[in-house]
C-alpha positions in Angstrom: -21.8 11.4 2.1 -24.4 8.7 1.4 -23.4 5.1 0.9 -26.9 4.3 -0.4 -26.7 5.4 -4.0 -28.6 2.9 -6.1 -28.0 5.1 -9.2 -24.2 4.9 -8.8 -22.4 1.9 -10.5 -19.5 1.9 -8.0 -21.8 2.1 -5.0 -23.6 -0.9 -6.4 -20.3 -2.8 -6.9 -19.3 -1.9 -3.3 -22.7 -3.2 -2.1 -22.2 -6.5 -4.0 -25.2 -5.8 -6.3 -23.1 -5.6 -9.5 -20.4 -8.2 -10.0 -16.7 -7.2 -10.1 -13.4 -9.0 -9.7 -12.4 -7.7 -6.3 -8.7 -8.0 -5.5 -8.5 -6.3 -2.1 -10.7 -4.6 0.5 -10.5 -2.7 3.7 -13.3 -1.5 5.9 -13.2 1.8 4.0 -12.2 1.0 0.4 -12.5 -1.7 -2.3 -10.1 -2.5 -5.2 -11.4 -4.3 -8.3 -10.2 -5.0 -11.8 -11.1 -2.5 -14.5 -13.3 -4.0 -17.2 -11.3 -2.2 -20.0 -7.7 -2.5 -18.8 -5.1 -0.1 -20.2 -2.1 -1.9 -18.6 -1.3 -5.4 -17.3 -2.3 -4.1 -13.9 -5.3 -1.9 -14.0 -7.3 -1.8 -10.8 -9.8 0.7 -9.6 -9.8 1.7 -6.0 -12.9 3.3 -4.6 -14.0 4.4 -1.1 -17.1 2.5 0.2 -18.6 5.9 0.9 -19.9 7.9 -2.1 -18.0 11.0 -3.1 -18.3 12.4 -6.6 -14.5 13.0 -7.2 -11.1 13.2 -5.6 -11.4 16.9 -4.8 -14.7 16.4 -3.0 -13.2 13.4 -1.1 -10.1 15.3 -0.1 -12.3 18.2 1.3 -14.7 15.9 3.1 -12.4 13.2 4.5 -8.7 13.4 3.9 -8.1 10.3 6.0 -10.4 8.3 3.7 -8.4 9.6 0.6 -5.3 8.3 2.4 -6.9 4.9 2.9 -7.8 4.7 -0.8 -4.2 5.6 -1.8 -2.8 3.0 0.7 -5.0 0.3 -0.7 -3.8 1.2 -4.2 -0.2 0.9 -3.0 -1.0 -2.5 -1.4 -2.4 -3.8 -4.7 0.6 -2.5 -6.7 3.1 -4.1 -4.2 1.3 -7.4 -4.6 0.9 -7.3 -8.4 3.5 -4.9 -9.8 6.5 -4.9 -7.5 5.4 -1.6 -6.0 6.0 0.4 -9.2 2.7 2.0 -10.3 0.9 5.0 -11.5 -2.2 6.2 -9.5 -4.5 8.4 -11.6 -7.7 10.2 -10.5 -9.7 11.8 -13.3 -12.0 14.7 -12.2 -14.8 15.6 -14.5 -16.0 14.2 -17.9 -13.5 16.3 -19.9 -10.7 14.7 -17.9 -12.0 11.2 -18.6 -14.1 10.6 -15.4 -17.0 8.4 -16.6 -18.4 7.3 -13.2 -19.2 10.1 -10.7 -17.8 8.2 -7.7 -14.2 8.9 -6.9 -11.9 6.2 -8.1 -8.2 5.9 -8.5 -6.7 3.9 -11.4 -3.8 1.8 -10.3 -1.7 1.1 -13.4 1.4 -1.0 -13.6 3.0 -4.2 -14.7 4.8 -2.6 -17.7 6.8 0.4 -18.5 4.3 3.2 -18.6 4.8 6.0 -21.1 3.3 9.5 -20.8 0.2 10.2 -22.8 -2.0 13.1 -21.8 -4.8 11.9 -24.1 
């Protein structure tokens, strides 16, 4: 997949063209704070390479998906004692607002269940 998507917000964040509060990086993924946090810890983890959603990423590069999950775990260990929820929304009806796969790392409080 292309890493040169000037129309994609997260590709622009990865490229450094749009500011974000980056908390961790690897050579294949970037973790940054969500601008509208839903928990004390709310970090988005994205691959540097553009994939539209988690299903596409899993099909194209399972090792990259594992890297994204590992970076999410690293952030959660550093900021939430390793207890966290990792959520991937797929499609607009599921809440995906940016068409670049991203995992929401949520933690830092007791998380209830809310499907909405």
